[in-house]
N, C-alpha and C positions, 0 to 999 in steps of 0.2 A: 483571424481569430478575434481580433478586437471587434470587428463588425458583428460576429456571432454573439460575443458577450454583451454588446450594446443592444442587440435584438432581444436577448433573454431578459434584460433588465427593463425593457419597455413596459412590460405589464404581465399580469398573471397568465393571460392566454398564450403569449409568446413563450414564457418560461415552461408552462405545462406542455406546449406543443413540442419544444425541443427535448425536454426531459422524457416525455412519453415515447416519442418517435425513436429517440436514441436508445432507450432501454429496450424497446421492442425489436430493434434490428439486430441485437446481439453483438455484431461486430463493433458498433459504436455505442455500446451500452455504457462504457465508462465516460463518454462525452455527455450522454444523457444524464447520468448520475451527477456529473460535474455541474450541469446546468441547474439541477435541483439544489445542489449544495451551494452554488453561488448565491442563490436567493436566501438560503439559510444563513450564510455568512454575512451577507450585507444587510438583510432586513429582519433577521431574528427568527425565533421559533414559530411565532404565530403565522407569519407570511410564508416562511420556509416549509412548515408542516403541510400547508395547502398544496404546494407543488410536489412535495414528497409523496403525499397521499395519492395524487393522480398518477404519479410515476410508478407507484406500487402496483397499480392495476395491470399494466403490461408485464411487470416483473413477475407477478403472481401467475399471469397467463402463461408466460414462458416456462415457469417452474412446473405448472400442472399439465399443460398441453405439450410443451416442447421438452419436458423432462430435463430442464437445465436450471439449477438453483443459483447459478453464478450471478446473474443480474440482481436477484433478490438479496442475496447475502452482501453483494457489493453496495447496493443502495442503502440497506440498513446500517452496514458498517460505516460507510462514508458519512451518513447523516449523523450518527453518534460522534464520529471523529470530528466533523465540522462543528458540531454544537460545543464540544469541549474546547476546540481551538478558539471559537468565538468568545466563549466565556472566560477562558484562562489566558488567551494570547500566548500560549506556550506550546510549541510543536512537540516537545517531549511528552506532555500530557496527551496530546492528540494521538501520537504514535502508540502510546500505551493503550489507549482506547481502541485503536485499530486492531492491535494484537488481541485484546480481550474479546472483541467482536468476532475475530477469526476463530479463536479457541472455543467460544461459546457456540458458534455455528457448527464447528466440527463435532462438538460434544452432543448437540441436539441431533445431528444426523446419525451419529452412532447409536443414540438411545431410541430414536423414533423413526428412522428412515433406513433401516437395514436393507429393505427390499430395493430401495432406490440405489443405495451404494452397490448392492450386488449387480444391479442392471448396468451401472456404469463400469463396474469391474468386468462384466461380461463383454462389454464393447471393446475394452482395451486389452483384454487377455490374449486374443490372437496376435496382435502386434507385439505384445510383450514376449510371447512364446517364440516368435521369429527372432527377436533380439537375443533371447537366451540361447537359442540354437546356434546363432552366429557367433556368440561370445559366451561360452559356458562359464558359469561362475562369476560373471561380471554383474549381471542384473539379478537382484534378489526377487523372491516370490512376493507378489503384491496381494495385500488383503483389503477387506472393506475399510479397515481402520486407516490404511494408507491412502485410500481414496478420499476419506473424510479429511485427512491431513492435507491432501492436495487441494481440496476445495477451500479449506481454511487458509492455506498459504495464498491461494489465488484471491480470496476475499481481502486479506490484509494488504497484499500488493496493489490490487486494482482500486480498492477503496482509498488507499493512501495517494495513489496517482490521481484519482478523481478529485480529491480534496486539494492536491497541489495545483492541478489545472484550474480549479475554481478560484483558488487563492491568487494565482497568477492573473486570471481574468480580473479579479477584484482590484489587484494592484494596477493593471493597465488602465482601468476606468477611473479609479479614485485615489490611487497612491503610487504613482510611477516610481519604479525602482524598489518599492517596499518588499516585494517577494524575494528579490535577489538578496537584500540585506537579511531577511529572515532566514534564508537558507544558509547564508554565510555564517550566521550566528547560531545555527541549530547545534545544540550540545546537550547531551544527557547528563543528569546529575549522578554523583556516585551512588546514591540510594537507588535510583532507577536502574542503573547498570547492574548493581549487585542483584536486584530483584529479577531482572531479565536473565542474567547468567545462572542464578539459582534455579529458576523455573526451567531453563534450558537443560541444565544438568539433571534435574529431577525427572523430566520427561524422557531424557535419553536413558536414564537409569532404569525406568519402568520397562522400556523396551516393548516388545510385542506390537500391538496395534498402535502404540503411541510413539514408536521409534522416530517418526518423521515430524511429529508435532513440534519438536524443539525448533524447527526451521522458522516457525512463526515468531518465536521469541528473539531470534537473532536478527530479524529483519530491521527493527529500529536501530540496532547497533550498526548495521551495514549502512543505513541511511545517514546516521550521524557521522560515520566515517567518510562517506561521499561529501557530506556538507563540510566536513573539516578540510578535505582536499580543495573544494571550491573556495572555502574561506581563506585558506593559505595562499592559493593562487591569486585571489582577488586582493588580499592584503599586501602581498609582495609585488603586485602589478605585473605578473608574469605573462598574462595574455592567454588567449584560448588555445593556442597551439599546445601548450603544456597539458591542458585538459584532454585534448584529442589523443596525445601520446599516452596519457594515463589510462584512458578508457580502452584503447587498443591493447595495451599491456594487460589490463584487467581481463579482457576477453581471452587472451592467449596464455596467461600465466596463472594457474590455479592457486599457487602459494600466495599470490598477491591479495587474494580474498582474505586469507588468514591474517596477513599483515594489516589489512584494512580494519578488520575487526579488533585486533589487538591495539592498534593505535587509537581507535575510537574509545576503547575502554580506558586507556591511559589518559586520553584527553579529558575524559569526564572528571579526572582527579586533578590535573595540572593546568588545564585550559591553555593549550598550545598557542592558539591564535593571539591571546592576550600578551604573550611573551615576544611576539614578532613585531618588527617595525612596519609602519605603514608607508608604502612607496607608491608613486604614481604609476599608472598603467604604461607599459612600454609601447 
């Protein structure tokens, strides 16, 4: 990974090649987006916009020819997120930007791309019908609004992961250990938490085509909760084994997700990490 980051930062041609090829392959789209975002984070808007522009071409081609807007929404959302992170040096602001980009993408699709959403719904409908037949009453009917929400959630998730990958590359090259410290310290302010929860409740209350849009608003809180867990483990010097146990439990125990969200909300008010002692790693 370090070698790839060094190759990207060698010059414009290398950055454009990695970004363009990655975005065009779909499977590695988030790696291509991360390459463009790395230049944006390190060299600023002028140089980063050049790479983002050339990466937009395969993203637009995939959206028009391949009928997949994922790479396009990911690239635009990640670029905005990275720009805010570079200018504010605050992950909380960056995460809000990612959510705003996801909500905006979903809103645009519902307003101007109903035919596209209907085509995607047509592709997943047979599989959904089989799932509903095997487990009646478990899986709800899916609408075009739900498809828009799914695309928005995907945009928030993958654009955030792309920015994190780019930030990690940046730390590897120019600030060793910096990314880990940023993640350990990531914490939402009470105002941000209240805003996200209020938006989440509002979207849930509206229901209908907007019933799943609230998932986008809860994602920064989940990320803040994961950062809290990593920060506590690091601060107490507990070692990676504890993280492995935690993630296994997270996959197996659904209530643990609720606990993670609640503790992240509480942490925004009382700053749990600041109250813990610092111990050397075991």
